[in-house]
NUVEX-129404 format. One line per 5 residues: number of its first residue (from 1); their letters; for each residue x, y, z of C-alpha. Coordinates in steps of 0.001 Angstrom, whole numbers, plus 500000, padded with zeros to 6 digits. Each point is the difference from the previous one (the first is absolute). Layout:
BEGIN
NUM = a = X/Y/Z; ...
% end
This chain:
BEGIN
1 = mnstf = 573810/276923/810911; 500395/496426/499048; 496664/498335/500487; 501514/496495/499903; 499715/498370/503354
6 = dplvg = 503273/499427/501842; 500167/498693/503561; 502707/502516/501014; 497944/503082/499063; 498794/501484/503273
11 = qvldg = 502655/498270/502067; 502810/501770/502114; 503394/498621/499676; 502117/500044/503178; 497511/502334/501526
16 = ryeiv = 501108/502954/497874; 499246/499554/496257; 496382/499886/499034; 499445/498327/496559; 497597/502258/497982
21 = akvar = 499968/498483/496451; 501846/497668/497730; 502090/501851/497343; 501734/497248/497987; 501015/496414/500048
26 = ggmat = 503327/498418/498902; 501673/496675/499812; 501427/500166/503532; 497907/502608/501825; 496924/502227/500076
31 = vyrar = 500138/503705/500319; 497445/501897/502235; 499187/503565/500785; 500056/500359/503706; 499736/502594/502808
36 = dlrls = 502903/500388/502463; 497995/500489/503268; 502947/501075/501960; 501191/502809/497596; 496553/500735/498388
41 = rqvai = 501350/499628/496441; 499080/497869/496906; 502530/497239/499029; 500365/497098/497732; 500575/496505/501470
46 = kvmrs = 501334/497066/498041; 498993/496783/501575; 501583/496612/499032; 497608/497281/498749; 499010/497733/502888
51 = dlged = 501141/496867/498075; 503467/501522/499725; 500314/501139/503576; 501540/496749/501141; 502623/499756/497236
56 = defaa = 503183/501317/501385; 501427/500975/496586; 497058/502150/499137; 499930/501452/503526; 503683/500882/499625
61 = kfdre = 499277/501589/496600; 497210/502071/501499; 502391/501193/502824; 502641/500801/497433; 497574/502175/498008
66 = araaa = 499284/502102/503110; 503749/500399/500950; 501041/500735/496525; 497477/502740/499468; 500321/501368/503572
71 = vlghp = 503608/501146/499392; 498975/502043/497051; 498768/503424/501428; 499431/501597/496584; 497047/502040/498660
76 = nvvsi = 499582/497714/496943; 499937/496765/502074; 496850/498836/501867; 500900/500291/503620; 499836/497103/502492
81 = fdqgs = 498511/500898/503340; 499815/496729/501891; 499906/496185/499766; 498521/497250/502201; 497962/496794/500092
86 = segkp = 496414/499457/501049; 498583/496566/500465; 502966/498451/498062; 499593/502381/496989; 502897/502287/499503
91 = yivme = 499266/503534/498929; 501752/503219/498812; 498652/503501/500762; 500906/502530/497374; 499093/503440/498551
96 = yiege = 496598/500101/498356; 500086/501607/496575; 496878/501707/498658; 500390/499675/496238; 500443/497266/497312
101 = tlrkv = 502742/497710/498596; 502188/501055/497104; 498393/497107/498040; 496636/502025/500048; 501965/503145/498935
106 = isrea = 501602/498057/496990; 496683/498613/498936; 498504/503422/499984; 502772/502273/498801; 502593/497971/498150
111 = pmspe = 501747/500649/497655; 501188/502907/502026; 502133/503110/498868; 503665/499609/500904; 499548/502834/502459
116 = raldv = 497007/498413/501843; 501734/496505/499891; 503304/501326/501470; 498006/501975/502655; 498489/496748/501323
121 = feqva = 503212/497882/499363; 502334/502414/501860; 498197/499189/503304; 500229/496240/499309; 503763/500490/499489
126 = aalaa = 500316/502043/503161; 498354/497190/501911; 502431/497419/498447; 502954/502357/500759; 499080/500000/503661
131 = aheag = 499478/496314/500102; 503293/499150/498234; 501999/502378/502329; 498503/498099/502949; 501116/496639/498439
136 = vvhrd = 496345/499024/499058; 499084/498454/496711; 496175/500192/499252; 499824/497164/497441; 496490/500653/498850
141 = ikpen = 499765/503400/498452; 496794/500265/498019; 497069/502419/499521; 497859/498093/502476; 502613/500721/502724
146 = vliae = 500127/503689/499339; 497302/502107/501622; 498851/503533/498872; 498719/502136/502827; 497186/502428/499418
151 = rgqvk = 502498/502859/499884; 502182/498339/497482; 502756/498669/502295; 501380/496600/498957; 500507/497277/502640
156 = vadfg = 501678/496715/499283; 498441/497185/501997; 500040/496287/500650; 503460/498979/501103; 498669/496415/500280
161 = larqv = 502805/498692/497745; 502625/502504/501184; 503276/498737/501307; 502785/501645/502112; 503427/499165/498959
166 = gspqm = 501285/497207/502110; 496686/498611/500769; 498918/496346/498825; 498607/499781/496457; 497001/498112/501311
171 = tatgv = 499080/498913/496483; 500223/496481/498727; 502379/499302/497082; 498285/500362/496694; 497062/502059/501302
176 = lvgta = 499486/503388/498228; 499609/502801/502475; 498216/503118/498795; 497473/500702/497278; 500923/498535/496627
181 = sylpp = 499250/503164/497881; 502520/501947/502119; 502505/497229/500834; 503651/500773/499341; 501771/497376/497834
186 = elvth = 502690/499161/502711; 497191/498845/502398; 498775/497562/497298; 503482/498554/499531; 501753/500024/503326
191 = srpdg = 497710/501739/502620; 502592/502466/501314; 498182/503396/500513; 501709/503231/500580; 499307/503656/499389
196 = rsdvy = 500216/499534/496297; 497108/497474/500222; 497704/502806/501399; 501298/502397/497333; 499064/497569/497158
201 = sagvv = 496432/499633/501419; 499742/503696/500435; 501088/500510/496357; 497196/497589/498922; 497532/502249/501958
206 = lfell = 501427/503134/498267; 499615/498293/496569; 496318/499251/500897; 499412/503517/501142; 501320/501359/496593
211 = tgkkp = 498246/497429/497810; 497098/498658/501947; 501267/496538/499126; 502233/497396/501711; 503260/499361/498022
216 = htgen = 499550/496239/500028; 496815/497787/499926; 499377/496351/499677; 497402/497326/500579; 501420/499163/503460
221 = nyqia = 502550/501330/502437; 502748/497690/498711; 499686/501319/496546; 500271/503557/501283; 503001/499114/502202
226 = yrhvn = 501603/498379/496898; 499660/503288/498025; 501539/502034/502875; 502956/497684/499841; 500412/499887/496162
231 = vdiek = 498473/503114/498480; 501120/503511/500509; 497332/502629/500951; 499460/502301/497117; 499943/503819/500208
236 = pserl = 496686/501429/501184; 499914/502398/496939; 500167/496783/497769; 497123/498457/501840; 497895/503167/499711
241 = aeigh = 500649/499987/496230; 498857/496348/499874; 496637/500829/501467; 499479/503257/498194; 500608/502434/502872
246 = aadwp = 503463/501357/499069; 498658/503421/499102; 497985/500374/503130; 502786/499940/502591; 503441/500347/498249
251 = ipdyv = 502681/498381/502151; 503512/501645/499830; 503019/497724/499516; 501317/500450/503611; 496682/498637/501466
256 = dtlvl = 500208/497079/497651; 503667/499506/501314; 498872/500261/503581; 497580/497202/499554; 502614/497771/498208
261 = aatar = 502670/500744/502624; 497612/498914/502717; 498850/496875/498128; 503200/498479/498523; 499972/496304/500193
266 = dprar = 503629/499830/501103; 499878/501351/503560; 503619/501281/499514; 498727/502335/497242; 497253/501342/502080
271 = ivdgr = 499454/502963/502382; 501513/498752/503194; 497554/501081/502717; 497082/502186/501029; 502154/503095/500704
276 = ellta = 501563/499939/496551; 496632/499425/498461; 498635/503003/501876; 502963/502122/498716; 499317/498947/496433
281 = vrrak = 496282/500752/500242; 500602/503445/501396; 502452/500722/497190; 497434/498943/497482; 497341/502095/501646
286 = lelar = 502163/503088/500004; 500782/499555/496278; 496285/499561/499311; 499295/503381/501639; 502876/501583/498131
291 = gggrd = 499755/498506/496584; 496293/499684/499579; 500324/496279/499072; 502658/500331/497308; 502648/497400/499678
296 = npala = 503252/500404/501753; 502518/497316/498695; 502739/501108/502618; 497647/499437/502927; 498756/496726/498565
301 = aallp = 503700/498767/499761; 500671/501308/503572; 497051/498026/501431; 501401/496639/498683; 501930/498135/502737
306 = dsppe = 503675/499261/499611; 501064/496760/498121; 499393/496833/502015; 502909/498971/502174; 501521/496570/499685
311 = eephp = 498913/498890/503517; 496506/500089/501447; 499567/503034/502256; 499069/499492/503647; 496339/500228/500932
316 = vrprt = 498483/502870/501899; 501505/500548/503485; 499061/502586/502584; 502326/502993/499703; 501948/501307/502910
321 = vdrpr = 498761/503413/499406; 496426/500047/498889; 500573/502297/497136; 499374/500111/496268; 503002/498900/497838
326 = pasgp = 500926/502350/496970; 498815/498775/496680; 502630/498005/498034; 501831/502317/497502; 499973/503702/499810
331 = tpetv = 496732/501841/500571; 499638/502900/497769; 497408/501840/501901; 498696/500398/503527; 496597/498442/500322
336 = vvrre = 497272/501980/501754; 496594/498439/500057; 496901/502046/500702; 496553/498715/500622; 496793/501947/499008
341 = qqwra = 501670/503255/499068; 501846/500261/503323; 503681/501334/500461; 501103/500627/496386; 503678/499486/499265
346 = tsppv = 501716/503450/499775; 503255/498794/498167; 500161/500515/496374; 499680/496914/497788; 503289/498119/499360
351 = tpipa = 500470/498214/496688; 501382/496419/500613; 503658/499661/498893; 500634/496820/498109; 502867/497843/501161
356 = pevap = 503310/500396/498054; 500744/497663/497275; 502850/497479/500789; 501964/498446/497378; 499562/496221/500064
361 = vspss = 502943/497858/501007; 501032/497434/497329; 499874/496502/501426; 503413/499269/498368; 501842/502898/501624
366 = pssyd = 501866/498963/502980; 498699/501490/503298; 502027/502414/502019; 500154/497455/502795; 501928/497602/497601
371 = rprsq = 502829/502518/499161; 503163/500142/502255; 500149/503190/501928; 503067/502173/500118; 500830/502762/502396
376 = rtpvf = 501455/502084/497114; 496919/500162/497971; 499096/503635/499846; 496589/501177/501020; 499963/502516/497228
381 = pqlhv = 502269/498479/497307; 499368/502853/497532; 501691/502547/502370; 503702/500640/499514; 502008/500229/503217
386 = sqdpv = 503076/502202/500164; 502994/498922/502054; 501289/503628/500502; 500620/500615/503792; 497902/503104/500097
391 = hrrrr = 497276/498180/498322; 500459/497036/502568; 499522/502568/502827; 497000/501405/498473; 498696/496578/499397
396 = gvill = 500539/499284/503749; 497854/503046/500945; 497345/499054/497477; 499985/496370/501248; 499752/501127/503641
401 = tlvil = 497065/502346/499102; 498325/497040/498096; 500578/497752/502980; 498284/502670/502338; 497205/500492/497560
406 = ltaai = 499519/496238/499569; 499958/499484/503693; 497443/502689/500501; 497941/498586/497197; 500150/496538/501635
411 = gvgsw = 498861/501473/503345; 497234/501832/498398; 498874/496925/497975; 500232/497834/503188; 497922/502610/501837
416 = wwtag = 497492/500083/497170; 499622/496216/499753; 499848/499401/503747; 498140/503121/501313; 499735/502804/497512
421 = rfttv = 497391/498373/497703; 497743/499359/503039; 497769/502353/501991; 497573/499508/502834; 496297/500246/500096
426 = pplaa = 498908/503157/501813; 497510/499948/502899; 496788/501142/498288; 497342/498861/502522; 497384/502753/500619
431 = mnevk = 501467/502195/497220; 497526/501521/497394; 500563/499399/496253; 502103/503095/499368; 502339/499428/502989
436 = areaa = 500284/496261/499254; 500937/500751/496309; 502637/502559/501133; 501478/497651/502376; 500171/497138/497465
441 = aanav = 501678/502311/497503; 502561/501140/502550; 500895/496218/500671; 500036/499063/496228; 497028/497558/500154
446 = vlvps = 496784/499873/497928; 496731/499650/501661; 497337/497728/498654; 496710/500924/501860; 497001/498030/500878
451 = eeyse = 497076/500739/502256; 498136/498358/502763; 497774/500891/502921; 501229/500597/503475; 498289/500599/503326
456 = tvpkg = 503068/501482/501520; 501874/501982/497197; 498325/503058/498712; 499014/500274/496395; 502844/500989/497618
461 = qvirt = 502763/498806/502322; 502362/497114/499553; 499060/496752/501838; 503215/497987/499156; 502497/499336/497344
466 = dpgag = 501612/496875/498458; 502897/499751/500600; 499713/501480/503444; 501701/503199/501337; 503720/499688/500336
471 = ervlr = 500388/497050/497720; 502846/499950/497486; 498976/500107/496246; 501605/500764/496705; 499860/503684/498971
476 = natvd = 496949/500698/497896; 498302/496838/501217; 496245/499941/500386; 498447/500181/503298; 496392/498978/500469
481 = vvmsl = 498132/502641/502194; 496546/499576/501409; 498022/503109/500380; 497018/500328/502409; 496459/500476/498629
486 = gpery = 499007/500717/503645; 497485/497961/501863; 497882/497633/497805; 496398/501238/500242; 496996/499404/497917
491 = pmpqv = 496497/501547/500056; 497147/498074/501437; 497698/499058/497042; 496296/500564/499960; 498397/496705/501000
496 = vglmr = 496747/500962/501859; 497025/499267/497595; 501981/497432/497916; 499282/496274/499939; 502407/497973/502217
501 = eqaek = 501989/498497/497137; 500387/503477/498390; 501069/501555/503386; 502589/497180/500650; 501550/500557/496523
506 = aitdg = 500066/503714/500611; 501863/499416/503264; 502513/497666/498519; 500512/502064/496964; 500692/502994/502386
511 = rmvvg = 502806/497842/501665; 497872/499438/503083; 498907/496668/501556; 496517/498977/500767; 499693/499510/503718
516 = kvkes = 496923/498702/501932; 496669/500010/498172; 496827/500276/502220; 496417/499613/498778; 497141/502158/501209
521 = wsetk = 496173/500065/499318; 498831/502879/497604; 496430/500804/499062; 501109/502112/497017; 503378/498512/498735
526 = pvgev = 500161/496737/498042; 501932/497051/501156; 503789/500432/499453; 500136/503778/499845; 502604/501652/502188
531 = lkase = 498443/502238/502717; 503064/501262/501543; 503863/499587/500291; 502533/500380/502765; 501912/502861/498251
536 = kegeq = 498660/503249/498344; 499963/500388/496289; 503126/501936/498765; 502046/499587/503266; 503719/499308/499242
541 = lkkgt = 500838/496518/501301; 503060/497729/500208; 500259/497210/497462; 498458/496882/501293; 497663/501757/502459
546 = eidlt = 497103/497709/500965; 496649/501373/499090; 497000/498591/501888; 496610/499970/498274; 496401/499876/501063
551 = vskgp = 497893/498331/497286; 496098/499872/499782; 498362/496607/500353; 496649/501485/498987; 496773/500689/502019
556 = epirf = 499633/498267/503360; 497559/496970/499729; 496681/500179/501923; 497974/497026/501003; 496319/500000/498846
561 = pdlvg = 497565/499843/502883; 496974/497462/499769; 496932/502172/499886; 497305/497420/498837; 496908/500584/502024
566 = avadd = 501073/503314/501277; 497822/503245/499589; 500848/501280/496614; 500745/503585/501204; 502378/498795/502740
571 = akkql = 501810/497748/497605; 500503/502827/497360; 501289/502422/502777; 502589/497373/501103; 501328/499363/496455
576 = delgf = 500251/503565/499405; 502192/500578/503072; 502374/497218/498893; 500477/501740/496599; 497932/497587/497872
581 = evrst = 497623/501152/497206; 496483/498482/500628; 497486/499093/497313; 496542/499019/501182; 497151/498189/498259
586 = eehst = 496566/498798/501411; 497905/496944/499590; 497095/498321/501704; 500555/497204/502588; 497681/497871/501775
591 = tveag = 502722/499144/502525; 501844/503243/500724; 498262/502993/501550; 499643/503076/497925; 502992/502501/500271
596 = rvirq = 502581/497346/500883; 502803/498538/497886; 499120/496806/498200; 503444/499422/498315; 503511/501660/499792
601 = dprtg = 502670/499775/497289; 502899/499550/500870; 498975/498703/503401; 503506/498815/501344; 503657/500598/499257
606 = egkrg = 502071/503151/499625; 499680/503113/497822; 501421/503467/499904; 498585/503480/500136; 497770/500885/497048
611 = dtvnl = 498999/496348/499350; 496166/499578/499367; 497749/497858/502228; 496645/498979/498690; 497078/499747/502475
616 = vvslg = 496511/498513/499246; 497342/501478/502349; 496676/498236/500774; 496675/501612/498936; 498172/497460/502008
621 = pemie = 497578/497472/498401; 498099/500944/496713; 496231/500487/500445; 497712/498600/497341; 496209/500832/499592
626 = ipgvr = 497871/496927/500062; 497891/499746/496831; 496425/498874/499619; 499717/496281/498997; 496406/499274/500879
631 = lkssd = 498088/497691/497628; 503282/499082/498295; 500890/496307/499812; 502138/498855/502816; 502977/499392/497643
636 = eaeki = 499758/503422/498424; 499703/501773/503325; 502947/498093/501410; 502199/500930/497013; 499056/503725/500243
641 = lkdlg = 501041/500007/503660; 503214/498079/499414; 501086/502235/497053; 499795/502920/502486; 502479/498264/502219
646 = fevvi = 497697/498609/502698; 499841/496588/501483; 496521/498536/499609; 498051/497690/502312; 496654/498678/498637
651 = ernsd = 497084/499455/502430; 496912/498339/498468; 496339/500467/501287; 498753/496561/500710; 496489/501133/500999
656 = fpipl = 499002/501035/496480; 497793/497218/498503; 501609/500060/496538; 503854/500616/499616; 500337/502754/497414
661 = dlasg = 503896/500449/500268; 499630/503789/500037; 501876/502454/502150; 497658/501749/502526; 502607/502333/501566
666 = tdpge = 503493/500403/501700; 501417/500753/503336; 501189/502769/500174; 497196/501257/497963; 499920/501576/496501
671 = gktap = 501519/503565/499975; 502203/499511/503093; 503786/499832/499884; 502342/497200/501191; 503725/499570/499976
676 = kgsti = 501346/498330/496765; 500700/496522/500693; 497418/499684/502881; 497323/497320/500054; 496420/500731/498619
681 = tlfvt = 497060/497802/500845; 497804/499277/496888; 496411/498995/500784; 498470/497504/497451; 496321/498978/499584
% end
């Protein structure tokens, strides 16, 4: 948890979303972990900064983010659940991802192997494909906006800069939108984003996955932007060679080409959108699996986009049918992507066929469009045509046959281009893996599986497909199928006996949520130790289940009774009953009766069971025997008595004729006892 104080933590937005902790803070908003009280689930809430809440432009931008992301129902896009405003602060409620950002993964793992890099990047490309097909441009693809869930699923987040086609730009002229290290050149020069802009940023991310470095650096954002506009991004293999890692992770030529095709400075020479990027990534992954990382010049050439057209292509628009477009140019092989050893491709490897060589056309030779056409020009000039009547009849039959065959070919071709090359997605919902694969093969589509938990669909059955059942797709197109992992359940961790902080971490690590924490007195457990939990250890629970804890607050305090002057035996008995340890000492006292308490330590305040209370018990006054002082000088006799602790009163005998200044006796008399400190009368002659 974030220990930094935040006034929103602990509040409930709109009576539904309880703010639990602050997760992150950005330029426009702060992200919190929250609890949906209505649906009992953990969510993330992005709340706009209070100083921006009254700015209509920022508020519109915030609303645009929610709307742009909400239309993208895709496993690789962070889902948007709700939006609203509380006390003038707009907020967005979204899916809470347990995991980390791609930035942390790069800092820990990069440079990555091409296999590992493409496994991660494929899911980013899938998210962009879904966004572009919905007419949404993200405009800020970077590792910080890519989340990696604990199970490895990649989620693209933060559509704060996203724009739907046809919506206002909402950016002042000359202002750079996006992060400089991942900024496409065209956004620096004329600020016209489209799908190719996202492809460029994604290509930079792939470069960083493969090398661990950004392609362009500088002292400030403007220097970095300048290099994006004026300097080509080098091959990842060349960068690895520069930093001395070329031998660690050899990069085949077609992976280099994939990066270059995605990061071409001229948008017209770049991969056109997320769908084509996804197709290219899957082709590269398939070749990596087949070829073991060896170069494939034919595939490298096939991954390069066509030559740039003369005019600027149109930006991304929502498609009438929300379906992937075929990759530009011929695709030499069907792409089947498998995750974590699942659903292996059964078709034998196909060697890519290079494109046929075409003889170049001389610039000086006239074009066929420049020559005058003649109806007498033979189609096959090398063929001699006989004028014999029999031959003419035979030619008529042959020509008729050719016309029939040509008509049939045209019909078959028309059918193929209009309907024959298409198929439909079969209904796979509730099928198991085997049946789903059989149905897909029968309908000439390739399944790309992923998994997620479901409370309603049994484990091993299909939850949904993308495209959906009955939708029209190209033959051998890929269909994303989500298989059920069954209900998401996790075992209750052992928390009793742990300290509170350890127990809360065990609960959150176990994908539960800490609920109410109650404190209770305990004579045996230290402060902060968990005494009990609301769920039994090992019990299978839903993700986000609230776990209530009872925590020790130590022994219950006990007030010390004031026992000064009490009979010592009674005082000791009372302290024993309260649980205190009693330590007694004795001393003489001229003021406190023997057997009673003179002093007590501690006398007031609170203690706990087992604390020690010291009692001082009176022995009564100390008795001293009176010594003989007769015939001693008055001064000497007085000193002797005072040294023994007596008070001395001198009484002189005035009847004696000659004063001798000698002691004649005491009262009480010699040999008797008197309390120390009492007064002794000294008689002097």
